[in-house]
MIVO-391218 format. One line per field, with one value per residue (C-alpha): residue number from 0; residue in one letter; x, y, z. Coordinates in nm, 3 decimals, decimal comma. Layout:
n = [NUM / ...]
res = [A / ...]
c1 = [X / ...]
c2 = [Y / ...]
c3 = [Z / ...]
This chain:
n = [0 / 1 / 2 / 3 / 4 / 5 / 6 / 7 / 8 / 9 / 10 / 11 / 12 / 13 / 14 / 15 / 16 / 17 / 18 / 19 / 20 / 21 / 22 / 23 / 24 / 25 / 26 / 27 / 28 / 29 / 30 / 31 / 32 / 33 / 34 / 35 / 36 / 37 / 38 / 39 / 40 / 41 / 42 / 43 / 44 / 45 / 46 / 47 / 48 / 49 / 50 / 51 / 52 / 53 / 54 / 55 / 56 / 57 / 58 / 59 / 60 / 61 / 62 / 63 / 64 / 65 / 66 / 67 / 68 / 69 / 70 / 71 / 72 / 73 / 74 / 75 / 76 / 77 / 78 / 79 / 80 / 81 / 82 / 83 / 84 / 85 / 86 / 87 / 88 / 89 / 90 / 91 / 92 / 93 / 94 / 95 / 96 / 97 / 98 / 99 / 100 / 101 / 102 / 103 / 104 / 105 / 106 / 107 / 108 / 109 / 110 / 111 / 112 / 113 / 114 / 115 / 116 / 117 / 118 / 119 / 120 / 121 / 122 / 123 / 124 / 125 / 126 / 127 / 128 / 129 / 130 / 131 / 132 / 133 / 134 / 135 / 136 / 137 / 138 / 139 / 140 / 141 / 142 / 143 / 144 / 145 / 146 / 147 / 148 / 149 / 150 / 151 / 152 / 153 / 154 / 155 / 156 / 157 / 158 / 159 / 160 / 161 / 162 / 163 / 164 / 165 / 166 / 167 / 168 / 169 / 170 / 171 / 172 / 173 / 174 / 175 / 176 / 177 / 178 / 179 / 180 / 181 / 182 / 183 / 184 / 185 / 186 / 187 / 188 / 189 / 190 / 191 / 192 / 193 / 194 / 195 / 196 / 197 / 198 / 199 / 200 / 201 / 202 / 203 / 204 / 205 / 206 / 207 / 208 / 209 / 210 / 211 / 212 / 213 / 214 / 215 / 216 / 217 / 218 / 219 / 220 / 221 / 222 / 223 / 224 / 225 / 226 / 227 / 228 / 229 / 230 / 231 / 232 / 233 / 234 / 235 / 236 / 237 / 238 / 239 / 240 / 241 / 242 / 243 / 244 / 245 / 246 / 247 / 248 / 249 / 250 / 251 / 252 / 253 / 254 / 255 / 256 / 257 / 258 / 259 / 260 / 261 / 262 / 263 / 264 / 265 / 266 / 267 / 268 / 269 / 270 / 271 / 272 / 273 / 274 / 275 / 276 / 277 / 278 / 279 / 280 / 281 / 282 / 283 / 284 / 285 / 286 / 287 / 288 / 289 / 290 / 291 / 292 / 293 / 294 / 295 / 296 / 297 / 298 / 299 / 300 / 301 / 302 / 303 / 304 / 305 / 306 / 307 / 308 / 309 / 310 / 311 / 312 / 313 / 314 / 315 / 316 / 317 / 318 / 319 / 320 / 321 / 322 / 323 / 324 / 325 / 326 / 327 / 328 / 329 / 330 / 331 / 332 / 333 / 334 / 335 / 336 / 337 / 338 / 339 / 340 / 341 / 342 / 343 / 344 / 345 / 346 / 347 / 348 / 349]
res = [M / H / A / E / D / R / H / R / A / I / L / R / R / L / R / E / R / G / S / L / R / V / T / D / F / A / E / E / L / K / V / S / A / V / T / V / R / R / D / V / E / A / L / A / E / R / G / L / V / A / R / V / H / G / G / A / L / L / P / E / T / A / T / A / P / S / P / P / P / P / A / A / P / G / P / G / L / V / F / G / L / V / V / P / A / A / D / Y / Y / Y / P / E / V / I / K / G / A / R / E / A / A / A / A / R / G / I / R / L / V / L / G / I / S / Q / Y / R / P / A / E / E / R / A / Q / V / R / Q / L / I / G / H / G / I / D / G / L / L / I / A / P / C / G / P / A / G / D / Q / D / W / L / A / A / L / G / V / P / F / A / L / V / E / R / R / S / G / D / D / V / P / G / A / E / R / V / V / T / D / H / A / Y / G / A / R / L / A / V / R / H / L / A / R / S / G / R / E / R / I / G / L / L / L / R / A / D / S / P / H / S / A / L / V / E / E / G / Y / E / A / G / L / A / S / Q / G / L / P / A / P / D / A / L / R / F / T / I / T / A / P / E / T / D / P / V / R / R / D / T / Q / L / D / D / F / V / A / A / V / G / A / G / L / L / D / A / V / L / V / H / N / D / H / D / A / I / V / L / L / P / R / L / R / A / R / G / L / S / V / P / G / D / L / A / I / V / A / Y / D / D / E / V / A / A / L / A / D / I / P / L / T / A / V / A / P / P / K / R / A / V / G / V / A / A / V / D / L / L / T / L / R / V / G / D / P / G / R / A / R / H / H / V / S / I / L / P / E / L / K / I / R / A / S / S / S]
c1 = [0,000 / 0,138 / 0,177 / -0,110 / -0,341 / -0,239 / -0,296 / -0,646 / -0,715 / -0,601 / -0,820 / -1,115 / -1,082 / -1,059 / -1,372 / -1,556 / -1,444 / -1,286 / -0,955 / -0,717 / -0,440 / -0,121 / -0,053 / -0,407 / -0,424 / -0,081 / -0,193 / -0,509 / -0,311 / -0,045 / 0,236 / 0,471 / 0,371 / 0,670 / 0,522 / 0,183 / 0,352 / 0,543 / 0,223 / 0,056 / 0,353 / 0,334 / -0,039 / 0,015 / 0,274 / 0,009 / -0,238 / -0,477 / -0,453 / -0,363 / -0,105 / -0,173 / 0,015 / -0,010 / -0,250 / -0,420 / -0,733 / -0,884 / -0,782 / -1,121 / -1,308 / -1,070 / -1,342 / -1,714 / -1,860 / -2,050 / -2,336 / -2,197 / -2,295 / -2,513 / -2,361 / -2,117 / -1,818 / -1,509 / -1,454 / -1,706 / -1,814 / -1,804 / -1,756 / -1,777 / -1,539 / -1,625 / -1,376 / -1,352 / -1,014 / -0,733 / -0,444 / -0,413 / -0,467 / -0,682 / -0,429 / -0,304 / -0,661 / -0,741 / -0,426 / -0,509 / -0,864 / -0,739 / -0,490 / -0,749 / -1,007 / -0,757 / -0,656 / -1,023 / -1,102 / -1,327 / -1,350 / -1,322 / -1,469 / -1,355 / -1,549 / -1,415 / -1,663 / -1,427 / -1,582 / -1,911 / -2,220 / -2,411 / -2,121 / -2,093 / -2,454 / -2,415 / -2,111 / -2,299 / -2,602 / -2,373 / -2,210 / -2,549 / -2,656 / -2,353 / -2,471 / -2,228 / -2,266 / -2,152 / -2,033 / -1,739 / -1,775 / -1,615 / -1,915 / -1,836 / -2,178 / -2,302 / -2,264 / -2,637 / -2,729 / -2,637 / -2,982 / -2,981 / -2,718 / -2,963 / -3,201 / -2,945 / -3,041 / -2,682 / -2,459 / -2,227 / -1,947 / -1,820 / -1,448 / -1,275 / -1,611 / -1,784 / -2,115 / -2,403 / -2,428 / -2,807 / -2,832 / -2,975 / -2,710 / -2,417 / -2,075 / -1,742 / -1,364 / -1,177 / -0,845 / -0,847 / -0,749 / -0,798 / -0,542 / -0,301 / -0,332 / -0,272 / 0,045 / 0,170 / 0,102 / 0,260 / 0,573 / 0,602 / 0,545 / 0,803 / 1,046 / 1,020 / 0,761 / 0,503 / 0,316 / 0,178 / -0,052 / -0,291 / -0,327 / -0,623 / -0,750 / -1,106 / -1,241 / -1,104 / -1,364 / -1,116 / -1,047 / -1,289 / -1,129 / -0,777 / -0,883 / -1,042 / -0,717 / -0,512 / -0,716 / -0,695 / -0,320 / -0,265 / -0,481 / -0,285 / 0,039 / -0,100 / -0,067 / -0,314 / -0,518 / -0,592 / -0,784 / -0,490 / -0,292 / -0,556 / -0,554 / -0,769 / -0,680 / -0,885 / -0,795 / -0,576 / -0,839 / -1,115 / -0,979 / -0,603 / -0,592 / -0,760 / -0,538 / -0,223 / -0,347 / -0,420 / -0,074 / 0,087 / -0,109 / 0,019 / 0,382 / 0,344 / 0,223 / 0,532 / 0,752 / 0,583 / 0,666 / 0,305 / 0,385 / 0,693 / 0,537 / 0,242 / 0,040 / -0,056 / -0,332 / -0,227 / 0,120 / 0,083 / 0,006 / 0,296 / 0,536 / 0,401 / 0,489 / 0,862 / 0,964 / 0,735 / 0,899 / 1,244 / 1,160 / 1,084 / 1,415 / 1,246 / 1,398 / 1,252 / 1,273 / 1,459 / 1,185 / 0,901 / 0,876 / 0,631 / 0,431 / 0,229 / -0,080 / -0,132 / 0,231 / 0,165 / 0,461 / 0,595 / 0,924 / 0,997 / 1,008 / 1,346 / 1,332 / 1,177 / 0,862 / 0,765 / 0,418 / 0,121 / 0,076 / -0,279 / -0,288 / -0,439 / -0,359 / -0,478 / -0,806 / -0,861 / -0,786 / -1,012 / -1,297 / -1,296 / -1,279 / -1,567 / -1,790 / -1,708 / -1,821 / -2,140 / -2,224 / -2,162 / -2,372 / -2,634 / -2,757 / -2,416 / -2,389 / -2,276 / -1,910 / -1,723 / -1,352 / -1,097 / -0,729 / -0,446 / -0,206 / 0,169 / 0,403 / 0,703 / 0,967 / 1,189 / 1,398 / 1,119 / 1,059 / 1,392]
c2 = [0,000 / 0,339 / 0,626 / 0,821 / 0,521 / 0,481 / 0,850 / 0,826 / 0,516 / 0,694 / 0,998 / 0,777 / 0,580 / 0,901 / 1,039 / 0,712 / 0,649 / 0,972 / 0,811 / 0,527 / 0,334 / 0,304 / -0,060 / -0,177 / 0,010 / -0,115 / -0,474 / -0,406 / -0,266 / -0,539 / -0,285 / -0,198 / 0,031 / 0,249 / 0,302 / 0,410 / 0,632 / 0,808 / 0,848 / 1,007 / 1,240 / 1,344 / 1,417 / 1,605 / 1,828 / 1,924 / 2,000 / 1,720 / 1,507 / 1,559 / 1,318 / 1,164 / 0,900 / 0,578 / 0,712 / 1,007 / 1,220 / 1,464 / 1,803 / 1,960 / 1,678 / 1,615 / 1,751 / 1,726 / 2,036 / 2,268 / 2,496 / 2,823 / 3,165 / 3,396 / 3,485 / 3,775 / 3,853 / 3,712 / 3,525 / 3,258 / 3,165 / 2,808 / 2,748 / 2,419 / 2,343 / 2,055 / 1,964 / 1,662 / 1,538 / 1,609 / 1,451 / 1,656 / 2,024 / 2,091 / 2,061 / 2,415 / 2,545 / 2,385 / 2,529 / 2,880 / 2,853 / 2,724 / 3,008 / 3,272 / 3,120 / 3,100 / 3,464 / 3,567 / 3,341 / 3,122 / 2,748 / 2,554 / 2,203 / 1,993 / 1,744 / 1,532 / 1,424 / 1,185 / 1,313 / 1,146 / 1,373 / 1,161 / 1,174 / 1,549 / 1,605 / 1,378 / 1,576 / 1,904 / 1,772 / 1,667 / 2,009 / 2,185 / 1,959 / 2,075 / 2,434 / 2,598 / 2,969 / 2,935 / 2,684 / 2,680 / 2,408 / 2,280 / 2,087 / 1,760 / 1,707 / 1,827 / 2,200 / 2,242 / 2,065 / 2,317 / 2,452 / 2,240 / 2,471 / 2,763 / 2,560 / 2,501 / 2,809 / 2,925 / 3,156 / 2,967 / 3,030 / 2,809 / 2,732 / 2,669 / 2,618 / 2,851 / 2,667 / 2,803 / 3,148 / 3,113 / 2,974 / 3,239 / 3,370 / 3,193 / 3,358 / 3,214 / 3,234 / 3,076 / 3,059 / 3,218 / 2,895 / 3,044 / 3,311 / 3,042 / 2,854 / 3,176 / 3,233 / 2,887 / 2,923 / 3,268 / 3,136 / 2,845 / 3,067 / 3,319 / 3,031 / 2,968 / 2,689 / 2,704 / 2,372 / 2,391 / 2,108 / 2,051 / 1,733 / 1,734 / 1,496 / 1,407 / 1,415 / 1,754 / 2,020 / 2,282 / 2,132 / 2,361 / 2,672 / 2,549 / 2,480 / 2,825 / 2,987 / 2,766 / 2,881 / 3,246 / 3,215 / 3,071 / 3,342 / 3,616 / 3,477 / 3,433 / 3,053 / 2,793 / 2,567 / 2,254 / 1,969 / 1,740 / 1,909 / 1,846 / 1,525 / 1,392 / 1,108 / 0,921 / 0,893 / 0,588 / 0,434 / 0,470 / 0,271 / 0,201 / 0,016 / 0,299 / 0,551 / 0,369 / 0,381 / 0,753 / 0,825 / 0,617 / 0,814 / 1,138 / 1,021 / 0,900 / 1,247 / 1,401 / 1,151 / 1,244 / 1,610 / 1,724 / 1,925 / 2,069 / 2,184 / 2,093 / 2,218 / 1,920 / 1,927 / 1,790 / 1,736 / 1,360 / 1,311 / 1,535 / 1,328 / 1,003 / 1,131 / 1,164 / 0,794 / 0,726 / 1,002 / 0,882 / 0,528 / 0,662 / 0,850 / 1,189 / 1,451 / 1,717 / 2,006 / 1,939 / 1,758 / 1,860 / 2,148 / 2,075 / 2,300 / 2,119 / 2,260 / 2,252 / 2,258 / 2,000 / 1,772 / 1,920 / 2,032 / 1,674 / 1,520 / 1,390 / 1,681 / 1,955 / 2,071 / 2,427 / 2,461 / 2,690 / 2,729 / 2,813 / 3,036 / 2,758 / 2,899 / 3,245 / 3,092 / 2,937 / 3,268 / 3,468 / 3,218 / 3,255 / 3,634 / 3,640 / 3,420 / 3,620 / 3,940 / 3,769 / 3,646 / 3,993 / 4,165 / 3,933 / 4,211 / 4,271 / 4,252 / 3,912 / 3,880 / 3,660 / 3,668 / 3,549 / 3,514 / 3,489 / 3,192 / 3,215 / 3,041 / 2,864 / 2,822 / 2,513 / 2,286 / 2,128 / 2,440 / 2,623]
c3 = [0,000 / -0,102 / 0,148 / -0,012 / 0,028 / 0,393 / 0,457 / 0,309 / 0,519 / 0,837 / 0,768 / 0,677 / 1,004 / 1,207 / 1,043 / 1,110 / 1,469 / 1,589 / 1,691 / 1,614 / 1,786 / 1,585 / 1,675 / 1,599 / 1,269 / 1,162 / 1,218 / 1,018 / 0,724 / 0,749 / 0,788 / 1,072 / 1,357 / 1,266 / 0,919 / 1,056 / 1,316 / 1,039 / 0,841 / 1,143 / 1,188 / 0,820 / 0,848 / 1,176 / 1,009 / 0,754 / 1,033 / 0,932 / 1,249 / 1,612 / 1,755 / 2,093 / 2,286 / 2,085 / 1,825 / 1,656 / 1,656 / 1,409 / 1,551 / 1,487 / 1,662 / 1,950 / 2,177 / 2,128 / 1,964 / 2,197 / 2,095 / 1,959 / 2,095 / 1,886 / 1,551 / 1,561 / 1,342 / 1,504 / 1,833 / 1,923 / 1,572 / 1,441 / 1,069 / 0,883 / 0,596 / 0,360 / 0,085 / -0,146 / -0,023 / 0,220 / 0,031 / -0,290 / -0,362 / -0,057 / 0,232 / 0,166 / 0,133 / 0,467 / 0,622 / 0,503 / 0,635 / 0,971 / 1,002 / 0,914 / 1,148 / 1,436 / 1,383 / 1,412 / 1,709 / 1,492 / 1,541 / 1,213 / 1,183 / 0,886 / 0,677 / 0,386 / 0,116 / -0,072 / -0,396 / -0,301 / -0,319 / -0,066 / 0,178 / 0,121 / 0,220 / 0,521 / 0,635 / 0,594 / 0,785 / 1,068 / 1,080 / 1,076 / 1,361 / 1,560 / 1,528 / 1,286 / 1,203 / 0,843 / 0,585 / 0,344 / 0,081 / -0,239 / -0,378 / -0,555 / -0,709 / -1,050 / -1,111 / -1,161 / -0,838 / -0,570 / -0,478 / -0,164 / -0,017 / -0,011 / 0,208 / 0,484 / 0,682 / 0,735 / 0,529 / 0,294 / 0,047 / -0,234 / -0,235 / -0,571 / -0,742 / -0,988 / -0,980 / -0,784 / -0,946 / -0,954 / -0,601 / -0,365 / -0,128 / -0,295 / -0,274 / -0,381 / -0,362 / -0,654 / -0,829 / -1,175 / -1,351 / -1,697 / -1,611 / -1,492 / -1,821 / -2,014 / -1,810 / -1,901 / -2,274 / -2,287 / -2,115 / -2,359 / -2,663 / -2,548 / -2,502 / -2,877 / -2,873 / -3,151 / -3,131 / -2,779 / -2,673 / -2,386 / -2,178 / -1,939 / -1,671 / -1,767 / -1,412 / -1,303 / -1,217 / -1,343 / -1,686 / -1,872 / -1,724 / -1,800 / -2,160 / -2,184 / -2,070 / -2,303 / -2,602 / -2,499 / -2,445 / -2,793 / -2,949 / -2,769 / -2,913 / -3,264 / -3,246 / -3,381 / -3,152 / -3,360 / -3,200 / -3,281 / -3,003 / -2,733 / -2,533 / -2,250 / -2,015 / -1,760 / -1,393 / -1,311 / -1,084 / -1,346 / -1,640 / -1,624 / -1,957 / -2,143 / -1,964 / -2,078 / -2,437 / -2,408 / -2,269 / -2,543 / -2,805 / -2,658 / -2,655 / -3,015 / -3,115 / -2,955 / -3,138 / -3,467 / -3,409 / -3,375 / -3,065 / -2,898 / -2,569 / -2,350 / -2,056 / -1,839 / -1,580 / -1,327 / -1,168 / -1,130 / -1,497 / -1,599 / -1,389 / -1,534 / -1,881 / -1,809 / -1,815 / -2,112 / -2,313 / -2,210 / -2,321 / -2,670 / -2,681 / -2,635 / -2,409 / -2,178 / -2,246 / -2,574 / -2,764 / -2,536 / -2,289 / -2,006 / -1,777 / -1,510 / -1,341 / -0,960 / -0,832 / -0,564 / -0,643 / -0,968 / -0,812 / -0,696 / -1,045 / -1,165 / -1,410 / -1,192 / -1,367 / -1,440 / -1,291 / -1,246 / -0,870 / -0,759 / -0,446 / -0,236 / 0,107 / 0,003 / -0,117 / 0,227 / 0,401 / 0,170 / 0,208 / 0,588 / 0,558 / 0,309 / 0,523 / 0,836 / 0,666 / 0,548 / 0,899 / 1,040 / 0,772 / 0,616 / 0,389 / 0,237 / -0,143 / -0,273 / -0,365 / -0,612 / -0,528 / -0,788 / -0,693 / -0,947 / -0,958 / -1,020 / -1,263 / -1,106 / -1,377 / -1,349 / -1,570 / -1,777 / -1,986 / -1,988]
């Protein structure tokens, strides 16, 4: 079992039971207690668990929630935060929200939906039952199915989601992913690349925005955007055989000279490309310049990857601030906050 799988298992067990013992969980996973202890330490460093003697707790649920005082901006408030996952992209969002909440004297209670709409609603119902004053949520359900949020009876703000514009009371804080994609394309074009492709993960909620920015970036540089340069791959857990074929098709296109650069969403898929390209005798950045999108692990690749870095922590901070203002002034005009990502230039595109 890989470390990421163990981390998910630990967080899942904590959400189900509230605590775990290292020795018992290690036996259950058929790994050493030292391995689980290190996993707990890694999660604790990211603020996702609280270490206790011989085990771990979720920091937000280490004590039973108590009824909050009447709503007021600042100390005494309780906010819920529901995100799809705690092991990719969202740890920094969570960290930013925790920091902002702590600075304001707000208690933040975390829920993880695991990209399951039914679990998401269950988490929200539980938080509402605990008496939260407001909700921050990155919905995992269909974009057109967010009306249920308006019926919750508490102020809410969407995090990294642009759905819900027609939902009464909806506000949001997002990364401008289209801007990030434009940054990447402009960088590649100014590096002398003229056949810039796009490789997207089919299941990403941000793919449409990345593609929009990719097209705008090419247009701004006077470059064509033929369909032959656009590729989509499935997630590895969805259909690994089909995914392998899709990756092979992409590498074959590079070998045929159809493209000399690519924007890849996300980091994991960009890293997976490197050994496949090498096996075909293709070099990075010589034959193919690569820009990854997300900057979660891009710098750790054997050829460090240039990457678009969404302002994840800043999104978490801004979301707490936005919801705090809403709770303090329910009649305040609705806000849509968009924060710009950065481009981190590394060896894969130089």
